[in-house]
N, C-alpha and C positions, 0 to 999 in steps of 0.2 A: 610870227614867221621867223624862221632862223635867218641870221644875218648872211650866212653863206648862200642860202637859197635865194634870198632877196638879191644878192649880187649876181648870181647866175641868171635870175629872171631878168634883171635890168640889161645884162649883156646880150642875152638872146633876143629880148624885145628890141633893143637897139639895132641889132643886125637884121631883124625882120623888117623894121621900119626902113632901114637903109636899102634893103633889097626892093621893098615896095616903091620907094622913091626912084630907084634905078629903073624899075619897070615902067614908071610914069615918065621917064626921061628927064628927071630933075637932077640926077646924079650920074656921072660917068666914072667908070673904073679903069685903072691902068696898072701896069707894073713897070717900075724903073729898076733895072738890074734885077734884084730879087725882092724889092720892097713894094708891096701893093699900096695904091693910093686911090683917093676918090676926089673928084673935082665937081663943084657945083656953084652956081650963082644964086641959088634959092636960099633964103634964110631958113627954110624948113630943114635943110640938110644939117644944121647945127644940132638939132634935137637928138638924133640917134648917136652922134658922137659924144654928147654930154651924157646920155644914158649909158653908153658903153664905158666911158671913163669912170663915171660914178659907180657903176657896177663892179669894175675892177677894184676900185678903192674900197668899197664896202666888203667885197669878197676877201681881200687881204687883211683888212683891219679887224673884221669880226673873228675873234678868237673865242673858241668855246670856253666857258667858265669851268675850271677844274679845281676841285678842292685840294688843299695842300696835302692832306693825309694820303689821298689816292696817288698824287704825284710822287710822294716820298716812297711809296711801295713800288712804283714803276722804276724809280732810280735804283732801288736796291736790287730789283730783279733783272735789270738791264744787262748786267755783265755776266749772267749765268752761263751763256753760251761759251764765253771765253774760258770760264773755270771748268767746264765739262770737256774741254779739249777740242771743241769745234772752232775752226778758224773761218772768219768771214772773208769772202773774196769780193772785191769791188773792181769795177772798170767802167769807163764811160767815154763818150765822145761828144764834144761840143764843136759845132761848125759855125764859124764867124765868116760868112761869105764863103769863099772857096778854101779858107784856111782851117785845117782841123786842129783841135786841141784834144789830145788823148791823155787820159789819166787812169790810174788803177794800181792795185797791188798784186794782181794775178797775171802772169805772163800770157795765159791762154785768152783771157778776156781782152788784154791789150792787143793781141794779134787779131782777134775778131773785130775790135774797134778799128784797127788799121785797115782791114779788108773792107769794112763798111765805108770808111772815109775814102779809100781809093775808088770805090764804086761811085760814091756821090761826086767826087771830083771829076771822074771820067764823064758822068752824065752831065755835069755842069759845063765841061769843055765842049762836049758834043752839042749841047743845046745852044751854047754861046756862038758857035760857028755854023749853026743851022745844019748839022749833019744828022740829026734825028729825023 
């Protein structure tokens, strides 16, 4: 079995077991500000968290084996778009709580990110003051 598939399987199985424990009443869920959490007094609740954590670790550690010759070909062909006159455009938005971090090299994508950030901040403020 592929390492990434094993990681995904562990993560999904952990969430399914966590949901089953919640349906049995052994785990309660809540949200503090924007961070979800689970509370339980049962030792069974540790099992899904271990499965989810180990699944994330396995998912990120498992790197597909790539032969060096194939990688060298990829590196040589990587810059072909820039040599043909095509310019790559990037832009992005990272929200840390209600604080937006906007980055990019294209003015249009930065404006779109600013509009999305403004919408998310407005929704956050409306939900914080129970206006929705």
